[in-house]
C-alpha positions as a Markdown table, in Angstrom:
| # | Residue | x | y | z |
|---|---|---|---|---|
| 1 | Unk | 77.1 | 96.1 | 75.8 |
| 2 | Unk | 76.7 | 93.6 | 72.9 |
| 3 | Unk | 79.5 | 91.2 | 73.6 |
| 4 | Unk | 78.7 | 91.5 | 77.8 |
| 5 | Unk | 76.0 | 90.3 | 76.8 |
| 6 | Unk | 76.3 | 87.3 | 74.4 |
| 7 | Unk | 78.9 | 86.1 | 77.5 |
| 8 | Unk | 76.5 | 86.5 | 79.5 |
| 9 | Unk | 73.9 | 84.2 | 77.4 |
| 10 | Unk | 76.2 | 81.9 | 77.0 |
| 11 | Unk | 77.6 | 81.5 | 80.5 |
| 12 | Unk | 73.9 | 80.0 | 81.8 |
| 13 | Unk | 73.5 | 78.0 | 78.3 |
| 14 | Unk | 76.4 | 75.9 | 79.8 |
| 15 | Unk | 75.2 | 75.4 | 83.1 |
| 16 | Unk | 71.8 | 74.9 | 81.5 |
| 17 | Unk | 73.4 | 71.9 | 79.8 |
| 18 | Unk | 75.1 | 70.9 | 82.7 |
| 19 | Unk | 72.3 | 70.9 | 85.1 |
| 20 | Unk | 70.0 | 68.9 | 82.6 |
| 21 | Unk | 72.7 | 66.1 | 82.1 |
| 22 | Unk | 73.4 | 66.0 | 86.0 |
| 23 | Unk | 69.8 | 65.0 | 86.3 |
| 24 | Unk | 69.8 | 62.7 | 83.7 |
| 25 | Unk | 72.9 | 61.2 | 85.0 |
| 26 | Unk | 71.1 | 60.8 | 88.4 |
| 27 | Unk | 67.6 | 60.4 | 88.0 |
| 28 | Unk | 68.7 | 57.8 | 84.6 |
| 29 | Unk | 66.0 | 56.3 | 81.8 |
| 30 | Unk | 62.6 | 54.2 | 82.1 |
| 31 | Unk | 63.8 | 51.3 | 80.5 |
| 32 | Unk | 60.4 | 48.8 | 80.7 |
| 33 | Unk | 61.5 | 47.3 | 83.7 |
| 34 | Unk | 61.2 | 49.4 | 86.7 |
| 35 | Unk | 59.0 | 48.7 | 89.8 |
| 36 | Unk | 55.5 | 50.2 | 89.6 |
| 37 | Unk | 54.9 | 53.7 | 91.3 |
| 38 | Unk | 54.2 | 52.6 | 95.4 |
| 39 | Unk | 50.6 | 52.8 | 96.7 |
| 40 | Unk | 49.7 | 52.8 | 99.9 |
| 41 | Unk | 46.5 | 51.3 | 100.4 |
| 42 | Unk | 47.8 | 48.3 | 98.4 |
| 43 | Unk | 47.9 | 45.2 | 100.4 |
| 44 | Unk | 51.6 | 43.6 | 100.1 |
| 45 | Unk | 52.9 | 40.7 | 102.3 |
| 46 | Unk | 56.4 | 40.0 | 103.0 |
| 47 | Unk | 57.8 | 36.0 | 102.1 |
| 48 | Unk | 58.9 | 35.8 | 106.4 |
| 49 | Unk | 55.1 | 37.1 | 107.3 |
| 50 | Unk | 53.4 | 34.7 | 104.9 |
| 51 | Unk | 55.4 | 32.0 | 106.7 |
| 52 | Unk | 54.7 | 33.6 | 110.4 |
| 53 | Unk | 50.7 | 33.9 | 109.2 |
| 54 | Unk | 51.0 | 30.2 | 107.7 |
| 55 | Unk | 52.5 | 29.2 | 111.1 |
| 56 | Unk | 50.0 | 30.9 | 113.5 |
| 57 | Unk | 46.8 | 29.9 | 112.1 |
| 58 | Unk | 44.3 | 28.6 | 114.6 |
| 59 | Unk | 42.4 | 26.2 | 113.4 |
| 60 | Unk | 39.0 | 25.6 | 114.2 |
| 61 | Unk | 37.8 | 22.3 | 115.9 |
| 62 | Unk | 36.8 | 19.4 | 113.6 |
| 63 | Unk | 38.1 | 20.8 | 111.1 |
| 64 | Unk | 38.4 | 18.9 | 108.2 |
| 65 | Unk | 41.3 | 15.7 | 108.2 |
| 66 | Unk | 41.4 | 16.5 | 112.2 |
| 67 | Unk | 40.0 | 13.7 | 114.8 |
| 68 | Unk | 37.5 | 16.1 | 117.2 |
| 69 | Unk | 38.4 | 15.7 | 120.6 |
| 70 | Unk | 36.8 | 13.9 | 123.2 |
| 71 | Unk | 33.5 | 15.2 | 125.2 |
| 72 | Unk | 33.2 | 14.9 | 128.4 |
| 73 | Unk | 30.2 | 15.1 | 130.1 |
| 74 | Unk | 29.0 | 17.6 | 133.0 |
| 75 | Unk | 29.4 | 15.5 | 136.1 |
| 76 | Unk | 26.1 | 16.7 | 137.8 |
| 77 | Unk | 24.8 | 16.2 | 134.4 |
| 78 | Unk | 21.5 | 13.9 | 135.4 |
| 79 | Unk | 21.3 | 16.0 | 138.4 |
| 80 | Unk | 17.3 | 15.3 | 139.8 |
| 81 | Unk | 17.2 | 11.9 | 138.3 |
| 82 | Unk | 20.8 | 10.1 | 139.8 |
| 83 | Unk | 23.8 | 10.6 | 141.8 |
| 84 | Unk | 26.5 | 10.9 | 139.7 |
| 85 | Unk | 29.2 | 8.0 | 140.0 |
| 86 | Unk | 25.9 | 5.7 | 141.4 |
| 87 | Unk | 24.9 | 2.0 | 138.9 |
| 88 | Unk | 21.7 | 4.6 | 137.4 |
| 89 | Unk | 24.2 | 6.9 | 136.4 |
| 90 | Unk | 26.4 | 4.9 | 135.1 |
| 91 | Unk | 23.7 | 3.4 | 133.1 |
| 92 | Unk | 22.5 | 6.7 | 131.8 |
| 93 | Unk | 26.5 | 7.3 | 130.5 |
| 94 | Unk | 26.2 | 4.7 | 128.3 |
| 95 | Unk | 22.8 | 5.3 | 126.9 |
| 96 | Unk | 23.5 | 8.5 | 126.4 |
| 97 | Unk | 27.4 | 7.1 | 124.3 |
| 98 | Unk | 25.2 | 5.6 | 122.1 |
| 99 | Unk | 22.7 | 7.9 | 121.2 |
| 100 | Unk | 24.2 | 11.2 | 122.3 |
| 101 | Unk | 20.8 | 13.3 | 122.0 |
| 102 | Unk | 18.8 | 10.8 | 124.9 |
| 103 | Unk | 17.6 | 13.1 | 128.0 |
| 104 | Unk | 16.5 | 11.6 | 130.9 |
| 105 | Unk | 13.6 | 13.9 | 131.9 |
| 106 | Unk | 12.7 | 14.1 | 128.4 |
| 107 | Unk | 12.2 | 9.8 | 128.8 |
| 108 | Unk | 10.5 | 10.4 | 132.4 |
| 109 | Unk | 8.4 | 12.3 | 131.4 |
| 110 | Unk | 7.6 | 10.2 | 127.7 |
| 111 | Unk | 7.1 | 7.2 | 130.2 |
| 112 | Unk | 4.6 | 9.1 | 132.5 |
| 113 | Unk | 2.3 | 10.0 | 129.5 |
| 114 | Unk | 2.8 | 6.4 | 127.9 |
| 115 | Unk | 2.3 | 4.4 | 131.7 |
| 116 | Unk | -1.5 | 6.8 | 131.9 |
| 117 | Unk | -2.6 | 5.5 | 127.9 |
| 118 | Unk | -1.8 | 2.2 | 129.1 |
| 119 | Unk | -3.4 | 2.5 | 132.5 |
| 120 | Unk | -6.6 | 4.3 | 130.6 |
| 121 | Unk | -6.2 | 1.8 | 127.1 |
| 122 | Unk | -6.4 | -1.2 | 129.8 |
| 123 | Unk | -9.0 | -0.1 | 132.0 |
| 124 | Unk | -10.7 | 1.0 | 128.5 |
| 125 | Unk | -10.4 | -2.8 | 126.8 |
| 126 | Unk | -8.5 | -0.7 | 123.6 |
| 127 | Unk | -6.3 | -3.4 | 122.4 |
| 128 | Unk | -5.4 | -1.4 | 119.7 |
| 129 | Unk | -3.7 | 1.5 | 121.6 |
| 130 | Unk | -1.9 | -1.3 | 123.7 |
| 131 | Unk | -0.4 | -3.4 | 120.8 |
| 132 | Unk | 1.7 | -0.1 | 120.0 |
| 133 | Unk | 2.9 | 0.4 | 123.8 |
| 134 | Unk | 3.2 | -3.3 | 124.7 |
| 135 | Unk | 6.6 | -5.4 | 123.5 |
| 136 | Unk | 4.6 | -9.0 | 122.5 |
| 137 | Unk | 4.9 | -10.5 | 125.9 |
| 138 | Unk | 3.3 | -8.4 | 127.9 |
| 139 | Unk | 1.1 | -7.6 | 125.7 |
| 140 | Unk | 0.2 | -11.3 | 125.4 |
| 141 | Unk | -0.4 | -10.8 | 129.5 |
| 142 | Unk | -2.7 | -7.6 | 129.2 |
| 143 | Unk | -4.8 | -9.6 | 126.4 |
| 144 | Unk | -5.5 | -12.6 | 128.3 |
| 145 | Unk | -6.7 | -10.3 | 131.4 |
| 146 | Unk | -9.2 | -8.6 | 128.9 |
| 147 | Unk | -10.0 | -11.6 | 127.2 |
| 148 | Unk | -10.9 | -12.8 | 130.7 |
| 149 | Unk | -12.9 | -9.7 | 131.8 |
| 150 | Unk | -14.9 | -10.6 | 128.7 |
| 151 | Unk | -15.7 | -13.6 | 129.6 |
| 152 | Unk | -17.3 | -12.7 | 132.7 |
| 153 | Unk | -18.8 | -9.6 | 131.4 |
| 154 | Unk | -17.4 | -7.4 | 134.1 |
| 155 | Unk | -16.5 | -3.6 | 132.9 |
| 156 | Unk | -14.2 | -1.4 | 134.2 |
| 157 | Unk | -14.2 | 2.3 | 134.9 |
| 158 | Unk | -11.1 | 4.3 | 135.3 |
| 159 | Unk | -10.3 | 7.7 | 136.4 |
| 160 | Unk | -6.6 | 8.7 | 136.2 |
| 161 | Unk | -6.5 | 11.6 | 138.7 |
| 162 | Unk | -2.6 | 12.3 | 138.6 |
| 163 | Unk | 1.3 | 11.2 | 138.8 |
| 164 | Unk | 2.7 | 12.0 | 141.9 |
| 165 | Unk | 6.5 | 10.5 | 141.2 |
| 166 | Unk | 7.9 | 9.1 | 138.7 |
| 167 | Unk | 11.6 | 8.0 | 139.3 |
| 168 | Unk | 14.0 | 5.8 | 137.7 |
| 169 | Unk | 14.8 | 2.3 | 139.6 |
| 170 | Unk | 17.5 | 0.6 | 137.8 |
| 171 | Unk | 19.7 | 1.3 | 134.5 |
| 172 | Unk | 21.0 | -2.0 | 132.6 |
| 173 | Unk | 22.5 | -1.5 | 128.6 |
| 174 | Unk | 23.3 | -5.4 | 127.3 |
| 175 | Unk | 25.1 | -4.4 | 123.6 |
| 176 | Unk | 22.4 | -2.3 | 122.2 |
| 177 | Unk | 19.6 | -3.4 | 124.3 |
| 178 | Unk | 19.0 | -1.0 | 126.8 |
| 179 | Unk | 15.7 | -1.5 | 130.0 |
| 180 | Unk | 15.0 | 1.7 | 132.6 |
| 181 | Unk | 13.0 | 0.5 | 135.4 |
| 182 | Unk | 10.7 | 3.7 | 136.2 |
| 183 | Unk | 9.2 | 3.5 | 140.0 |
| 184 | Unk | 5.4 | 5.3 | 139.5 |
| 185 | Unk | 2.9 | 6.8 | 142.1 |
| 186 | Unk | -0.1 | 7.8 | 141.3 |
| 187 | Unk | -3.8 | 7.9 | 142.5 |
| 188 | Unk | -7.0 | 6.4 | 139.7 |
| 189 | Unk | -10.7 | 6.4 | 140.9 |
| 190 | Unk | -11.1 | 3.0 | 140.4 |
| 191 | Unk | -14.6 | 0.0 | 140.2 |
| 192 | Unk | -15.2 | -3.1 | 138.3 |
| 193 | Unk | -18.8 | -4.0 | 137.9 |
| 194 | Unk | -20.2 | -7.7 | 137.0 |
| 195 | Unk | -22.4 | -7.7 | 134.3 |
| 196 | Unk | -25.7 | -6.9 | 136.6 |
| 197 | Unk | -23.6 | -3.5 | 137.4 |
| 198 | Unk | -22.6 | -4.0 | 140.4 |
| 199 | Unk | -19.5 | -3.0 | 142.2 |
| 200 | Unk | -17.2 | -5.8 | 143.0 |
| 201 | Unk | -14.1 | -4.1 | 143.6 |
| 202 | Unk | -13.2 | -0.8 | 144.2 |
| 203 | Unk | -14.9 | 2.1 | 144.4 |
| 204 | Unk | -16.4 | 4.3 | 142.2 |
| 205 | Unk | -16.1 | 7.6 | 144.8 |
| 206 | Unk | -12.8 | 6.9 | 146.8 |
| 207 | Unk | -9.4 | 8.3 | 145.2 |
| 208 | Unk | -6.4 | 5.6 | 146.1 |
| 209 | Unk | -2.9 | 6.0 | 145.6 |
| 210 | Unk | -1.1 | 3.4 | 143.7 |
| 211 | Unk | 2.7 | 2.6 | 143.1 |
| 212 | Unk | 4.0 | 0.4 | 139.9 |
| 213 | Unk | 7.3 | -0.7 | 138.9 |
| 214 | Unk | 7.4 | -0.5 | 135.3 |
| 215 | Unk | 10.2 | -0.8 | 132.7 |
| 216 | Unk | 11.0 | 0.3 | 129.3 |
| 217 | Unk | 13.6 | -0.8 | 126.9 |
| 218 | Unk | 14.6 | 0.0 | 123.8 |
| 219 | Unk | 17.3 | -1.2 | 120.8 |
| 220 | Unk | 20.0 | 1.8 | 120.7 |
| 221 | Unk | 20.7 | 3.1 | 117.4 |
| 222 | Unk | 17.2 | 2.0 | 115.8 |
| 223 | Unk | 15.3 | 4.1 | 113.8 |
| 224 | Unk | 12.5 | 3.8 | 115.9 |
| 225 | Unk | 12.8 | 6.8 | 118.9 |
| 226 | Unk | 9.8 | 4.9 | 120.8 |
| 227 | Unk | 10.2 | 2.6 | 124.4 |
| 228 | Unk | 8.1 | -0.2 | 124.6 |
| 229 | Unk | 7.1 | -1.5 | 128.0 |
| 230 | Unk | 8.5 | -4.7 | 128.6 |
| 231 | Unk | 7.6 | -5.5 | 132.4 |
| 232 | Unk | 5.6 | -4.5 | 135.0 |
| 233 | Unk | 5.2 | -5.4 | 139.0 |
| 234 | Unk | 3.2 | -3.6 | 142.0 |
| 235 | Unk | 5.7 | -1.5 | 143.3 |
| 236 | Unk | 6.5 | -1.3 | 146.8 |
């Protein structure tokens, strides 16, 4: 019995040694140069994939070193102001190319405000207000008219009722100088009195229709955003 036990034990020991030797030969030993264990959440990029990603990069517009594509304005950009392809629309395009922020409706709004201010300043003899809104030549003409009125002792009474219409009739661009002619239809109450207070022109009670064609000018690209009145005439 003792011999049988010893032989069985010996057989198990030999088998254990054999199994251990086989595992060592299959799995090997750590040498310090093994790859790190696989981490499923770590982002790995294969060289081929990285190159493909670089080839498929979508560049944003106006990226550094790239020329921005030309901006094509919409055909109806001056809708309500001028028909596409007309001389007026082409002139407005020239202004917008020099100053992309130019907006025709805003210009007409400003021109209408200037029209009312100039009419009222002339009636009141306010030279200071006129000087900021008129070119030198136009101001000189207004100043002469005011001086003659003052010499005669005349006074003008004007009430501005409304501007019924303001539209661009012509646009000219020569170099950096732009001129825009605006046609105004307005309603005023105006009367001129002599030195004795008698009405010699107009009526202090009657609303009259007034038609004017005024031309405004500005140097494109200048820091001064204001347009000045450079010519006036009675409109048709």
